[in-house]
C-alpha positions as CSV (number, residue, x, y, z in Angstrom):
1,X,0.0,0.0,0.0
2,X,1.3,3.4,-0.9
3,X,1.4,5.9,2.0
4,X,-0.6,9.0,1.2
5,X,1.0,12.3,2.1
6,X,-0.7,14.6,4.5
7,X,0.9,17.9,3.5
8,X,3.0,19.4,0.8
9,X,5.5,22.1,0.6
10,X,6.3,24.2,-2.5
11,X,9.8,23.6,-4.0
12,X,12.4,26.1,-3.1
13,X,13.2,28.8,-5.6
14,X,15.7,27.5,-8.1
15,X,14.9,23.8,-7.5
16,X,14.0,21.5,-10.4
17,X,10.3,20.9,-10.5
18,X,10.8,17.4,-11.8
19,X,13.0,16.5,-9.0
20,X,11.2,14.4,-6.4
21,X,12.9,16.4,-3.7
22,X,11.0,19.5,-4.8
23,X,7.8,18.4,-3.1
24,X,8.7,17.7,0.5
25,X,6.6,15.2,2.4
26,X,6.2,15.7,6.1
27,X,4.9,13.4,8.7
28,X,1.9,14.6,10.8
29,X,2.9,16.6,13.8
30,X,2.6,14.8,17.1
31,X,-0.4,15.7,19.2
32,X,0.3,18.7,21.5
33,X,3.3,20.0,19.4
34,X,2.9,23.7,18.9
35,X,2.7,24.8,15.3
36,X,5.3,27.0,13.7
37,X,4.3,30.4,12.3
38,X,3.4,30.4,8.7
39,X,6.4,32.6,7.8
40,X,8.8,30.0,9.1
41,X,7.5,27.1,7.1
42,X,10.1,27.5,4.3
43,X,13.0,27.3,6.7
44,X,11.5,24.3,8.5
45,X,11.0,22.5,5.3
46,X,14.6,23.1,4.3
47,X,15.8,21.7,7.6
48,X,13.8,18.5,7.1
49,X,14.8,17.8,3.5
50,X,16.8,14.7,4.4
51,X,13.6,12.8,5.6
52,X,11.5,13.2,2.5
53,X,9.5,10.4,0.8
54,X,8.6,10.2,-2.8
55,X,5.2,11.5,-4.0
56,X,2.4,9.2,-5.0
57,X,2.1,8.2,-8.6
58,X,0.3,10.5,-11.0
59,X,1.3,13.6,-9.1
60,X,5.0,13.4,-9.1
61,X,6.7,16.8,-8.9
62,X,3.4,18.7,-9.1
63,X,1.6,20.8,-6.5
64,X,-1.8,19.3,-5.4
65,X,-4.8,21.3,-6.5
66,X,-6.4,21.4,-3.0
67,X,-3.8,20.9,-0.3
68,X,-1.7,24.0,-0.8
69,X,0.6,25.5,1.8
70,X,-2.3,27.3,3.5
71,X,-3.8,23.8,4.2
72,X,-0.6,22.1,5.2
73,X,0.2,20.8,8.7
74,X,3.4,22.0,10.3
75,X,6.0,19.4,11.0
76,X,7.2,18.5,14.5
77,X,10.0,20.7,15.7
78,X,13.3,18.8,16.1
79,X,15.3,19.2,19.3
80,X,17.4,22.2,19.1
81,X,15.6,23.8,16.2
82,X,15.1,27.5,16.6
83,X,11.5,28.5,16.8
84,X,10.7,32.0,15.3
85,X,8.7,34.4,17.4
86,X,5.0,34.7,16.3
87,X,4.0,38.0,14.6
88,X,2.2,40.6,16.8
89,X,-1.5,41.1,16.8
90,X,-2.7,43.4,14.1
91,X,0.0,42.3,11.6
92,X,-0.9,38.7,10.8
93,X,1.9,36.3,9.5
94,X,2.3,36.1,5.7
95,X,1.8,32.5,4.5
96,X,3.0,31.8,1.0
97,X,5.3,34.8,0.8
98,X,7.8,33.0,-1.3
99,X,5.5,31.5,-3.8
100,X,4.3,34.9,-4.9
101,X,7.8,35.9,-5.8
102,X,9.2,34.8,-9.2
103,X,12.7,33.5,-9.5
104,X,15.1,36.4,-9.4
105,X,13.4,38.2,-6.5
106,X,10.6,39.8,-8.6
107,X,6.9,39.9,-7.6
108,X,4.8,37.7,-10.0
109,X,2.0,40.2,-10.6
110,X,3.8,43.5,-10.8
111,X,7.3,42.4,-11.7
112,X,8.8,45.0,-9.4
113,X,11.9,44.1,-7.5
114,X,11.3,43.0,-3.9
115,X,14.1,42.9,-1.3
116,X,14.4,39.4,0.3
117,X,12.8,39.0,3.7
118,X,10.3,41.8,3.4
119,X,6.6,41.1,4.1
120,X,4.2,40.8,1.2
121,X,0.8,42.4,0.8
122,X,-2.3,40.5,1.8
123,X,-2.9,37.8,-0.8
124,X,-5.1,35.3,1.0
125,X,-8.4,35.2,2.6
126,X,-6.9,34.0,5.9
127,X,-4.7,37.1,6.0
128,X,-7.6,39.4,5.5
129,X,-9.7,37.6,8.1
130,X,-7.0,37.8,10.7
131,X,-6.4,41.5,9.9
132,X,-10.1,42.3,10.1
133,X,-10.4,40.5,13.4
134,X,-7.4,42.3,15.0
135,X,-8.6,45.7,13.6
136,X,-12.2,45.4,14.8
137,X,-11.0,44.4,18.2
138,X,-8.8,47.5,18.3
139,X,-11.7,49.7,17.2
140,X,-14.1,48.1,19.7
141,X,-11.8,49.0,22.6
142,X,-12.6,52.7,22.2
143,X,-15.2,54.2,24.4
144,X,-15.4,57.8,23.3
145,X,-15.5,59.2,19.8
146,X,-11.8,60.2,19.5
147,X,-10.6,56.7,20.7
148,X,-12.7,54.9,18.1
149,X,-11.5,57.2,15.3
150,X,-7.9,56.8,16.4
151,X,-8.4,53.0,16.7
152,X,-9.6,52.9,13.0
153,X,-6.6,55.0,11.9
154,X,-4.0,53.0,13.9
155,X,-5.4,49.7,12.8
156,X,-5.3,50.5,9.1
157,X,-2.1,52.6,8.8
158,X,0.3,51.1,7.7
159,X,-1.1,47.6,7.7
160,X,-3.8,48.2,5.2
161,X,-3.1,51.6,3.7
162,X,-0.5,54.3,3.6
163,X,-2.9,57.0,4.7
164,X,-6.5,57.5,5.8
165,X,-9.0,60.4,5.9
166,X,-12.0,60.2,8.2
167,X,-14.9,62.6,7.7
168,X,-17.9,62.7,10.2
169,X,-21.1,64.6,10.2
170,X,-21.1,67.9,12.0
171,X,-23.1,67.7,14.3
172,X,-23.3,64.0,14.7
173,X,-26.9,62.8,14.9
174,X,-27.9,61.1,18.2
175,X,-30.2,58.1,18.3
176,X,-33.5,58.6,16.4
177,X,-33.3,62.3,16.1
178,X,-33.7,63.6,12.6
179,X,-31.1,66.3,11.8
180,X,-32.3,69.5,10.3
181,X,-30.5,71.5,7.7
182,X,-27.9,70.4,5.1
183,X,-25.6,67.5,5.7
184,X,-22.1,68.8,6.5
185,X,-19.0,66.5,6.8
186,X,-16.0,67.7,8.8
187,X,-12.5,66.2,8.5
188,X,-12.2,64.6,11.9
189,X,-8.7,63.0,11.6
190,X,-6.0,62.2,9.1
191,X,-3.2,59.6,9.5
192,X,-0.3,58.5,7.3
193,X,3.0,56.7,7.4
194,X,5.8,59.0,8.3
195,X,8.4,59.4,5.6
196,X,11.2,57.9,7.8
197,X,9.1,54.9,9.0
198,X,10.1,51.4,8.0
199,X,7.2,49.2,6.9
200,X,8.9,46.0,8.1
201,X,6.2,43.9,9.7
202,X,3.3,45.3,7.7
203,X,1.4,44.0,4.7
204,X,2.5,46.7,2.3
205,X,5.9,46.3,0.5
206,X,8.6,48.8,1.3
207,X,8.5,51.9,-0.9
208,X,10.9,52.4,-3.8
209,X,13.2,55.4,-3.5
210,X,11.2,58.6,-3.1
211,X,11.3,61.1,-5.9
212,X,12.7,64.5,-5.3
213,X,9.2,66.1,-4.8
214,X,7.3,65.1,-1.6
215,X,4.3,62.9,-2.0
216,X,0.9,64.5,-1.7
217,X,0.1,62.1,1.2
218,X,2.6,64.1,3.4
219,X,0.3,67.1,3.3
220,X,-3.1,65.6,3.9
221,X,-4.5,68.2,6.2
222,X,-3.4,71.2,4.1
223,X,-4.6,69.8,0.7
224,X,-8.0,68.6,1.8
225,X,-11.0,70.7,2.8
226,X,-12.0,70.7,6.5
227,X,-15.7,71.1,5.8
228,X,-17.8,69.6,3.0
229,X,-21.5,70.2,2.4
230,X,-23.2,67.2,0.8
231,X,-25.4,68.5,-2.0
232,X,-28.8,66.7,-2.3
233,X,-28.7,64.6,-5.5
234,X,-25.0,65.2,-5.9
235,X,-22.4,62.6,-6.7
236,X,-21.1,62.4,-3.1
237,X,-24.7,62.0,-1.8
238,X,-25.2,59.1,-4.2
239,X,-22.0,57.3,-3.1
240,X,-23.0,57.8,0.6
241,X,-26.4,56.4,0.0
242,X,-25.0,53.4,-1.7
243,X,-23.2,52.5,1.5
244,X,-20.8,50.1,-0.3
245,X,-17.1,51.1,-0.6
246,X,-15.9,51.9,-4.1
247,X,-12.6,52.3,-5.8
248,X,-11.5,55.9,-6.5
249,X,-11.3,55.1,-10.3
250,X,-15.0,54.2,-10.3
251,X,-17.1,56.8,-12.2
252,X,-19.2,57.6,-9.1
253,X,-16.1,58.0,-6.9
254,X,-14.3,60.2,-9.5
255,X,-17.2,62.6,-9.3
256,X,-17.7,62.4,-5.5
257,X,-14.1,62.8,-4.3
258,X,-13.6,66.4,-5.5
259,X,-16.8,67.3,-3.7
260,X,-15.5,65.6,-0.5
261,X,-11.9,66.7,-0.6
262,X,-12.4,70.2,-2.0
263,X,-10.2,72.2,-4.4
264,X,-6.8,70.7,-4.6
265,X,-7.9,67.5,-2.8
266,X,-7.7,65.5,-6.0
267,X,-3.9,65.7,-5.8
268,X,-4.1,63.5,-2.7
269,X,-5.8,60.6,-4.5
270,X,-3.4,58.4,-6.6
271,X,-4.5,57.0,-9.9
272,X,-5.9,53.6,-10.5
273,X,-7.2,51.4,-7.7
274,X,-4.9,53.0,-5.0
275,X,-7.8,54.6,-3.1
276,X,-11.1,53.4,-1.6
277,X,-14.0,55.6,-0.6
278,X,-16.0,53.9,2.2
279,X,-19.2,55.4,3.6
280,X,-19.6,55.1,7.4
281,X,-23.2,54.0,8.1
282,X,-24.4,53.9,11.7
283,X,-27.6,52.2,13.0
284,X,-29.9,54.8,11.4
285,X,-28.1,56.8,8.7
286,X,-24.8,57.5,7.1
287,X,-22.6,59.5,9.6
288,X,-19.5,60.0,7.5
289,X,-16.9,58.6,5.1
290,X,-13.4,57.2,5.2
291,X,-10.8,57.3,2.4
292,X,-8.1,54.7,2.4
293,X,-5.0,55.7,0.3
294,X,-1.9,53.9,-1.0
295,X,1.0,55.5,-2.7
296,X,1.3,55.0,-6.5
297,X,4.4,52.9,-6.1
298,X,2.6,50.5,-3.8
299,X,0.5,47.5,-4.9
300,X,-3.1,48.6,-5.8
301,X,-6.1,47.5,-3.8
302,X,-7.8,44.3,-4.9
303,X,-11.5,43.5,-5.1
304,X,-11.4,41.6,-1.8
305,X,-10.0,44.8,-0.1
306,X,-13.4,46.4,-0.6
307,X,-14.8,43.8,1.8
308,X,-12.1,44.6,4.3
309,X,-12.9,48.4,3.9
310,X,-16.6,47.6,4.4
311,X,-15.9,45.7,7.6
312,X,-13.7,48.5,9.0
313,X,-16.3,51.1,8.1
314,X,-19.2,49.2,9.6
315,X,-17.5,48.5,12.9
316,X,-16.2,52.1,13.1
317,X,-19.6,53.6,12.4
318,X,-21.4,51.4,14.9
319,X,-18.7,52.3,17.5
320,X,-19.2,56.0,16.8
321,X,-22.9,55.6,17.1
322,X,-22.4,53.9,20.5
323,X,-20.0,56.6,21.6
324,X,-22.3,59.4,20.7
325,X,-25.2,57.8,22.5
326,X,-23.1,57.1,25.6
327,X,-21.9,60.7,25.6
328,X,-25.4,62.1,25.3
329,X,-26.7,59.9,28.1
330,X,-23.8,60.9,30.3
331,X,-24.4,64.5,29.5
332,X,-28.1,64.2,30.3
333,X,-27.4,62.4,33.6
334,X,-24.8,64.9,34.6
335,X,-27.1,67.8,33.8
336,X,-30.0,66.1,35.7
337,X,-27.7,65.8,38.7
338,X,-26.4,69.3,38.6
339,X,-29.8,71.0,38.0
340,X,-31.1,69.2,41.1
341,X,-28.4,70.7,43.2
342,X,-28.6,74.3,44.4
343,X,-27.1,76.8,41.9
344,X,-26.1,79.2,44.6
345,X,-26.1,79.0,48.4
346,X,-28.1,81.4,50.5
347,X,-26.5,84.0,52.7
348,X,-28.2,83.6,56.1
349,X,-27.4,85.8,59.0
350,X,-24.6,84.6,61.3
351,X,-23.3,81.8,59.1
352,X,-21.1,81.6,55.9
353,X,-21.4,78.6,53.6
354,X,-19.3,76.9,50.9
355,X,-19.9,73.7,49.0
356,X,-18.3,71.3,46.5
357,X,-19.7,68.5,44.3
358,X,-17.5,66.0,42.4
359,X,-18.9,63.2,40.2
360,X,-17.4,59.8,40.4
361,X,-14.4,59.2,38.2
362,X,-15.1,55.6,37.0
363,X,-19.0,55.5,37.0
364,X,-21.6,57.1,34.8
365,X,-20.7,60.5,36.5
366,X,-24.1,60.6,38.1
367,X,-25.2,59.6,41.6
368,X,-27.6,60.4,44.4
369,X,-25.5,62.8,46.5
370,X,-26.9,66.2,47.4
371,X,-26.5,69.1,49.7
372,X,-28.7,72.0,50.6
373,X,-28.9,75.1,52.9
374,X,-32.4,76.3,53.7
375,X,-33.1,79.6,55.6
376,X,-35.5,79.2,58.5
377,X,-37.5,81.7,60.7
378,X,-35.6,83.4,63.4
379,X,-32.4,83.8,61.3
380,X,-31.8,80.0,61.6
381,X,-30.6,77.8,58.7
382,X,-31.1,74.1,58.0
383,X,-28.0,72.3,56.6
384,X,-28.7,69.1,54.7
385,X,-26.5,66.5,53.1
386,X,-27.8,63.2,51.7
387,X,-26.8,60.2,49.6
388,X,-29.2,58.0,47.7
389,X,-27.8,54.5,47.2
390,X,-26.9,53.6,43.7
391,X,-25.4,55.3,40.7
392,X,-27.9,55.9,37.9
393,X,-30.4,58.4,36.6
394,X,-32.9,56.7,38.8
395,X,-30.8,57.6,41.9
396,X,-30.5,61.2,40.7
397,X,-34.3,61.4,40.2
398,X,-35.0,60.0,43.7
399,X,-32.4,62.4,45.1
400,X,-34.4,65.3,43.5
401,X,-37.6,64.1,45.1
402,X,-36.1,63.7,48.5
403,X,-34.4,67.1,48.3
404,X,-37.8,68.7,47.4
405,X,-39.5,66.9,50.2
406,X,-36.8,68.1,52.7
407,X,-37.2,71.7,51.5
408,X,-41.0,71.5,52.1
409,X,-40.6,70.0,55.5
410,X,-38.0,72.6,56.4
411,X,-40.5,75.3,55.5
412,X,-42.8,73.9,58.1
413,X,-40.1,74.4,60.7
414,X,-40.3,70.8,61.9
415,X,-37.6,69.5,64.3
416,X,-34.7,67.6,62.6
417,X,-35.9,64.2,63.8
418,X,-39.4,64.8,62.4
419,X,-38.0,65.9,59.1
420,X,-36.1,62.6,58.8
421,X,-39.2,60.6,59.8
422,X,-41.2,62.2,57.0
423,X,-38.4,61.6,54.5
424,X,-38.4,58.0,55.5
425,X,-42.1,57.7,54.8
426,X,-41.6,59.5,51.4
427,X,-38.8,57.1,50.5
428,X,-41.1,54.1,51.2
429,X,-43.8,55.6,49.0
430,X,-41.3,55.8,46.2
431,X,-40.4,52.1,46.3
432,X,-39.4,49.3,48.6
433,X,-35.7,49.5,47.6
434,X,-35.4,53.3,47.7
435,X,-32.8,53.9,50.5
436,X,-30.7,56.9,51.3
437,X,-28.6,58.3,54.1
438,X,-29.1,61.9,55.3
439,X,-27.8,64.4,57.9
440,X,-30.1,67.2,58.9
441,X,-28.8,70.0,61.1
442,X,-30.4,73.3,62.2
443,X,-28.1,76.2,63.3
444,X,-29.4,79.0,65.5
445,X,-27.0,82.0,65.4
446,X,-28.7,83.7,68.4
447,X,-28.3,80.8,70.8
448,X,-25.1,79.5,69.2
449,X,-26.5,76.0,69.2
450,X,-26.9,73.4,66.5
451,X,-29.4,70.5,66.5
452,X,-28.5,67.5,64.5
453,X,-30.3,64.3,63.5
454,X,-28.7,61.5,61.5
455,X,-30.1,58.7,59.3
456,X,-27.2,56.3,58.7
457,X,-24.8,59.1,57.4
458,X,-21.1,59.5,58.3
459,X,-20.8,61.8,61.3
460,X,-19.9,65.5,60.8
461,X,-16.6,67.1,61.8
462,X,-16.4,70.3,63.8
463,X,-13.2,72.4,63.4
464,X,-12.8,74.7,66.4
465,X,-11.2,78.2,66.2
466,X,-8.0,77.0,68.0
467,X,-7.4,74.3,65.4
468,X,-8.9,71.3,67.2
469,X,-10.9,69.0,64.9
470,X,-13.7,67.0,66.5
471,X,-15.8,64.2,65.1
472,X,-19.2,64.9,66.6
473,X,-21.0,62.2,68.5
474,X,-24.3,61.9,66.7
475,X,-26.7,59.0,67.1
476,X,-26.2,57.0,63.8
477,X,-29.8,56.1,63.1
478,X,-31.1,53.9,60.3
479,X,-31.0,54.9,56.6
480,X,-34.1,56.5,55.1
481,X,-36.3,54.0,53.5
482,X,-35.9,51.2,56.1
483,X,-39.2,52.2,57.8
484,X,-40.4,51.8,61.4
485,X,-37.3,53.4,62.9
486,X,-37.3,56.4,65.3
487,X,-34.7,59.1,64.7
488,X,-33.0,60.9,67.6
489,X,-31.7,64.5,67.6
490,X,-28.9,65.9,69.7
491,X,-28.3,69.6,70.5
492,X,-24.6,70.7,70.7
493,X,-22.7,74.0,71.1
494,X,-21.7,75.8,67.9
495,X,-19.2,78.5,69.1
496,X,-18.4,81.5,67.0
497,X,-15.5,80.9,64.6
498,X,-16.0,77.1,64.4
499,X,-16.6,75.3,61.1
500,X,-19.0,72.4,60.6
501,X,-18.2,70.0,57.7
502,X,-21.0,67.8,56.3
503,X,-20.0,65.3,53.6
504,X,-21.0,62.1,51.8
505,X,-19.2,58.8,52.2
506,X,-17.4,59.2,48.8
507,X,-15.0,61.6,50.6
508,X,-13.8,59.2,53.3
509,X,-14.5,55.7,51.9
510,X,-13.0,53.9,48.9
511,X,-11.6,50.5,47.9
512,X,-8.3,51.5,49.5
513,X,-9.6,52.5,52.9
514,X,-12.5,52.0,55.2
515,X,-14.8,54.8,56.3
516,X,-13.4,55.3,59.8
517,X,-9.9,55.5,58.5
518,X,-11.0,58.1,56.0
519,X,-12.8,60.1,58.8
520,X,-9.6,60.1,60.9
521,X,-7.6,61.3,57.9
522,X,-10.2,64.0,57.3
523,X,-10.0,65.1,60.9
524,X,-6.2,65.3,60.8
525,X,-6.3,67.2,57.5
526,X,-8.6,69.8,58.9
527,X,-6.4,70.2,62.0
528,X,-3.3,70.6,60.0
529,X,-4.9,73.2,57.7
530,X,-6.1,75.2,60.7
531,X,-2.7,75.3,62.3
532,X,-1.3,77.1,59.2
533,X,-3.5,80.1,59.9
534,X,-2.9,80.4,63.6
535,X,-5.1,79.9,66.7
536,X,-7.0,83.2,66.3
537,X,-7.9,83.0,62.6
538,X,-9.9,80.2,61.0
539,X,-8.8,79.1,57.6
540,X,-10.7,80.7,54.6
541,X,-13.8,78.6,53.9
542,X,-13.3,78.1,50.1
543,X,-9.6,77.2,50.6
544,X,-10.5,74.8,53.3
545,X,-12.9,72.9,51.0
546,X,-10.1,72.7,48.3
547,X,-7.7,71.3,51.0
548,X,-10.2,68.7,52.0
549,X,-10.7,67.5,48.4
550,X,-6.9,67.4,47.9
551,X,-6.8,64.5,50.4
552,X,-8.3,62.3,47.7
553,X,-5.9,59.9,46.0
554,X,-6.1,58.5,42.5
555,X,-8.1,55.4,43.7
556,X,-10.4,57.4,45.9
557,X,-13.0,58.5,43.3
558,X,-15.2,55.4,43.4
559,X,-18.3,57.5,44.4
560,X,-19.5,61.0,43.9
561,X,-18.8,63.5,46.6
562,X,-21.0,66.2,48.2
563,X,-19.4,68.6,50.6
564,X,-21.1,71.4,52.7
565,X,-19.0,73.6,55.0
566,X,-20.6,76.1,57.4
567,X,-18.6,78.8,59.3
568,X,-20.5,79.9,62.4
569,X,-20.2,83.6,63.0
570,X,-23.3,83.8,65.2
571,X,-25.0,87.0,66.5
572,X,-23.7,88.6,69.6
573,X,-26.2,88.9,72.5
574,X,-25.6,92.7,72.5
575,X,-27.1,92.7,69.0
576,X,-30.3,91.0,70.0
577,X,-33.4,92.5,71.6
578,X,-36.3,90.2,72.5
579,X,-39.7,90.9,74.2
580,X,-43.0,89.1,74.9
581,X,-46.2,91.1,74.5
582,X,-49.7,90.2,75.7
583,X,-52.4,90.2,73.0
584,X,-54.0,93.5,74.2
585,X,-54.8,96.8,72.7
586,X,-51.8,98.4,74.4
587,X,-49.4,96.0,72.7
588,X,-48.7,98.1,69.6
589,X,-47.8,101.2,71.6
590,X,-45.6,99.2,73.9
591,X,-43.8,97.7,70.9
592,X,-43.1,101.1,69.5
593,X,-41.5,102.3,72.8
594,X,-39.4,99.1,73.1
595,X,-38.1,99.4,69.5
596,X,-37.3,103.1,70.0
597,X,-35.1,102.3,73.1
598,X,-33.3,99.5,71.2
599,X,-32.5,101.7,68.3
600,X,-31.2,104.4,70.5
601,X,-28.9,101.9,72.2
602,X,-27.6,100.8,68.8
603,X,-27.1,104.4,67.5
604,X,-29.8,103.8,64.8
605,X,-32.0,106.7,65.5
606,X,-32.2,107.4,61.8
607,X,-34.5,104.3,61.5
608,X,-36.8,105.2,64.3
609,X,-39.7,106.6,62.3
610,X,-39.8,103.7,59.8
611,X,-39.3,101.0,62.5
612,X,-42.1,102.4,64.7
613,X,-44.5,102.6,61.9
614,X,-43.8,99.0,60.6
615,X,-43.7,97.4,64.0
616,X,-47.0,99.0,64.9
617,X,-48.7,97.6,61.8
618,X,-47.3,94.1,62.2
619,X,-48.0,93.9,65.9
620,X,-51.5,95.2,65.4
621,X,-52.3,92.4,62.9
622,X,-50.9,89.8,65.3
623,X,-52.8,91.0,68.3
624,X,-56.0,91.1,66.4
625,X,-56.1,87.4,65.9
626,X,-53.7,85.9,68.5
627,X,-54.8,84.1,71.7
628,X,-51.4,83.7,73.2
629,X,-48.5,86.2,73.9
630,X,-46.9,87.8,70.9
631,X,-43.1,87.8,70.5
632,X,-41.1,90.8,69.2
633,X,-37.4,90.4,68.3
634,X,-34.9,92.9,66.8
635,X,-31.6,91.7,65.3
636,X,-28.7,94.0,64.4
637,X,-26.4,92.5,61.8
638,X,-25.5,94.0,58.4
639,X,-29.2,94.9,58.3
640,X,-31.9,95.6,60.9
641,X,-34.3,92.7,61.1
642,X,-37.6,92.7,63.0
643,X,-39.6,89.5,63.7
644,X,-43.1,89.3,65.1
645,X,-44.5,85.8,66.1
646,X,-48.0,84.7,67.0
647,X,-50.0,81.5,67.3
648,X,-52.1,81.9,64.2
649,X,-51.0,79.6,61.3
650,X,-52.7,81.6,58.5
651,X,-50.2,83.6,56.6
652,X,-51.0,87.3,55.7
653,X,-51.0,88.2,52.0
654,X,-50.6,91.5,50.3
655,X,-53.7,92.9,48.6
656,X,-54.7,96.3,47.2
657,X,-57.2,98.0,49.7
658,X,-60.1,99.9,48.2
659,X,-60.8,103.5,49.1
660,X,-63.7,102.5,51.4
661,X,-61.8,99.8,53.3
662,X,-60.9,100.6,56.9
663,X,-58.0,98.1,57.0
664,X,-55.7,96.1,54.6
665,X,-53.0,98.8,54.3
666,X,-50.5,97.5,56.8
667,X,-48.7,95.1,54.6
668,X,-48.8,97.6,51.8
669,X,-46.8,100.0,53.9
670,X,-44.4,97.1,54.9
671,X,-43.9,96.2,51.2
672,X,-43.1,99.8,50.3
673,X,-40.8,100.7,53.1
674,X,-39.0,97.5,54.0
675,X,-35.9,96.1,52.1
676,X,-37.4,92.6,52.3
677,X,-40.2,91.0,54.1
678,X,-41.9,87.7,54.4
679,X,-44.0,85.3,56.5
680,X,-43.1,81.7,57.6
681,X,-45.5,79.2,59.0
682,X,-44.3,77.4,62.2
683,X,-45.5,74.3,64.0
684,X,-46.9,76.7,66.7
685,X,-48.1,79.5,64.4
686,X,-46.2,81.9,62.2
687,X,-43.5,84.6,62.1
688,X,-43.8,87.8,60.0
689,X,-40.5,89.6,59.5
690,X,-39.0,92.5,57.6
691,X,-35.6,94.0,57.1
692,X,-34.3,97.6,56.8
693,X,-30.9,98.8,55.6
694,X,-28.9,100.4,58.4
695,X,-27.8,103.4,56.3
């Protein structure tokens, strides 16, 4: 029985085709033996020439029609045989490089001289498939638009072409939206082989010596137009609608390229089949075009290269679509987050505020962290910091609802623990898995006290004037949304010059450290910053916030961060005047006399007439309906503030009194003479207040 061969190898250049040694027969490789790269098969065949067997009858000295070198099995490597290093990804090995070269070192098809050992252009389907696989993987690694376009350029130059031009629509359409106006293409990126670059390792053969004049490919950006308006019914529009790549010498492309490249751009395109125009079509519509170029001295593109260009264009266009959609969603989520945060902080009496918000570095840049400062009656202010669990647009939406609820509850002047209780009920109404942590504090500048309630949030840090940083002992509580849990409030001293820092867990917790380690680092950072300004001067509030954020390391941005800092200035007791008036007819006259004495003590006699008139009107309205004592308080800060409180919950409203009405003109006078005025409902009634400039 004649042994049938399992593989064949082409005869070496210069060998006699009739010689039986010209077709080398190899034994099958043992199981588990690694295969040699395709480029090394010729050398391996030469080393095994002494173990050949004659070919079967009827095919002596001839190459089999089916089992060519691309189907051959590599021989087992002999001990001590040098094994070549595999080619890198993106530049697949070149099987059959020698058989395409005629005796004498010339390429069979073109007849041009080829230096020995240089790679050949893609000639086989396997080469193209490997190249397309490597190129599409490189393109798919990109996330944003620039990365995807750069991946296309780096994958094709110099492996597939000498240069590339990438045009994209300006602006790029997003999703299902239908662009309005004419279609405009903008040159997004150009790439080419540098003149000094060696093409060793690529598919393209090395260039012949360059002529004296530089190639047009060296000046892609200057010779091509940056903007191109696609005319309806024009040749470029027809090519883009066709979607399929075309050679530059095709009639449709010859008419479309001048429109795309502009005046002088035709000099960039070589003659013949040395350029391919490939439309970039996304999921809905054409979003651009790519032009692949080879120098005239290179081998021209083949018909199968159109399929390669189509694959590259399709994967790039789908990646660009994905990047545009991702960018739009991230922009919407970021805008949603920021619009739900306060644009500016209020300027309440006796306290200065500063805030910071940082999105997460590795997430969708959106989360549920928020902060707020809400002015309350009696010159008080509510300080709120919260964190909705999760990182999504849903978390941001829930954050907005909870923040709105907190503002409404603060307007009712409820105690901090009651505010958290109602927030907990609201979170349960939003869903069973809607959970959040929250810190709610109320600062009173008159009493220099702060009342804090906590719902599972990291404890605040109080930086004293002398530089001592203290982590406040606040009952932790359960997160909002758990349900059935009571919250506890604690009242603490808030001395003048101290700074309270409220923050979310993204500032102190990360994959590299636990929350209590981060809190201790925050405390030490605040103390070190305060020592720089001395014991009698607190650090500037804005600079202090920046110093706190500087403690974040490169791996500490796993979560978004909300930071709210409050510097307590307070109101000195000498600047406060407080009285209680019985709801009698004599109360307005008594209020005028008390106010006159306080203004004289503060050297504000210039405001006596206005204050007496407005105090008389507001106290008269309070006495008319009140059943309990009426309170009167004057505060001297940068303005003069007067507050009148009673036990009637109905708020007064401004109206235009008719000529025959006996009343209804008190608030009209307050509105005309006061700098600002308002009314706030309390749990025990209401407070009507007004402010006057001191000068």
